[in-house]
N, C-alpha and C positions, 0 to 999 in steps of 0.2 A: 187190675187194681187190687185184687186180694193179695197178690204177691207183694205189692208195695206196702200195703197195710201190715202184712206179716213181718216183712223185713224191717221196716222202720219201727214197728211196735216192739219187736224183739230187741232191736238196738236200744231203744229208750228203756225197755224193761231191764236189760242187762246193766245199763249205765246207772239206773236208780237202785237196782237190787244188790249189786256188788258192795257198795259202801254200807248199805243196810245190813247185809249179812256179816260183813267184817266188824262193824260196830256192835252188832247184836251178839256176836260170838266172842270175838277177841277182847272187846271192851265191856263184856257183860257185867263185870264186877263194878265198873266205874264208867257208865255211859255218860255222854254229854247230856246234861239236863237243862231245864229251864229255857231261857231265850236262846242260849248258844246252841243247844240241841235242836230246837225248832229251826233256827236259822240254817244250820248245817243240813237238816233234812229237806227243807223247802228249797234251798239253793241247789241241792243235788237233784231234786225233782225238776226244777226249771231247766237245769243243764240237760238232763235226760230228755225232757219233753221238747227241747229245741229240735229234736228229730221230726216233730210235727211240722214245724215251719219248713224244714228242708224237704220233707216229703211233698208238701203242698206245692212248693215252688218247683220241684222236679216234675210233678204231674202237670202243672200249668205250662211250664216251658218246654218239656220234652214230649209229653203225650198229647197235649191239647193245643199246641201251636201258639202259646203265649197268653192265653186268656182262660180264666176259670171264674165261674160264678160263686157267689158267697156260700150258698147252701151245700153244693157239692164239696167245696173246700172245707167247710165246717164239718161235714159228715166224715170226710177223710181224716181230719184231725181227731175227731171223737173216736173213730174206730181204732186209730193208732193208740190213742190214750187208753182205751179199754184194754188192749193187748198188754200195754206196759203196766197198767194197774193190776191186771191178773197176775203178772209175774211178780209184782211188788207184794201182793197178798200171799202168794205161794212162798215167796222168800221169807216173809214174816212168820208164816206158819212153820217153816223149816227152822227158823231161829228159835221159836218157842219149843219145838220138839227137841232140838239139840240141847238147849239150856235146861229143859225139864223143870224149870222153876215156875213160880207164879209171878208173872211180870207185874200184874196189877198190885199184888201184895207188896212186892219190893218197891215199886214206884210210889205207892201210897205211904209206905213207911218213911221213905226219904223225904217226900213232900210234907208229911206230918212233922217230921223233925225240923225241917226248914221253917214251917209255920210256928212251931214251938220256939225256935231260936229267935224268930222275929218278934216274939212277944204276943202271940195270939192268945185270946182269952179261952177259958175252958169251954165255954159254949161254942165258940168258933171252931175249936178243935173237934168237939163232939159232932158238930154239923158236917165238918169236912170228913170225919171218919165215917159217918152214915152215908155220905155221898160216895165215898170210895168203896164202901161195902156193896152199895147198889151197883156200882160199876163192875165190881168183881163178879157179881151174879150174872150180869149181862155178858161179860167176857168169858165166862165158863161155857157158854153156848157157842160152839164153833161157827155156826151160821151167822150169829150176831157179831161175833168177833171179826169174821171176814168182812161183814158189811161195815163195821166200824173202821177197819183198816182201809177199805175202799174209800171211805169219806176223807181220808188223809190226802190221797193222791188224785182222785178223780176231779175234784173241783179245780185243781191246778191244771190238769189236762184240758178241762173245758175252757178255762180262761186262755190258755195258750192257743187252743184251737180257734177260739173266737177272735183273738187279736191277729193270729196268722191269716185266717180267712178274710178278715176285714182289710188287712194290708195287701194281701196278694191278689185280691179280686181286681185291683187296679193294675192293668198290664204295664203301666209306666213305672210301677214300683219295682225296682230291682229287675229290669228286663234281662232276658238272656242275651249275653254278648256273644256275637259270632266273631270268631277270629278271622281277620282279613289280613292278607299279606300286604304289608306296606312296602312299596318299591322305593328304593332310594331315589331321592330327587335327582333329576338330571343336572349335571354340572353345566354351568354356563361358561362359555369361553369368551 
């Protein structure tokens, strides 16, 4: 089972990390922000973490004879999600190292400008600036930064694991189809 966790975790990790790396390096000057950026990010995570569903189904159908209980299925999904999340965190750290910039400072400057353009009051801008300064202090600590990054993908992995385990514990849900040879019907004369 460890091999299954590693294979599907690496598949999910690569699928989520490649777009993150490309957007973080090639589009560093103008990354997708706001709702569009979040939608792209979470959609990529969902696509990548579909590997959890595939792995649980494979374990159920090929290794366990067509039946799996909820908790073992959920545990398998969580383990795969953790492997993918670790790759995601390492990729983000690589992006930050390559860019060499202060991500939080750049992001907060753009968000501050958007709030200013939207007509935010001086007190709202000051409160936002103070909030972003606090975030910059947290983000300067590598351990806290990695934990913050984990909180982006791990909840998605837990949700996908929960749904996959709930669906696949039912052996009638998407059962393994065995191929049978259909013989041509005998012709009647």
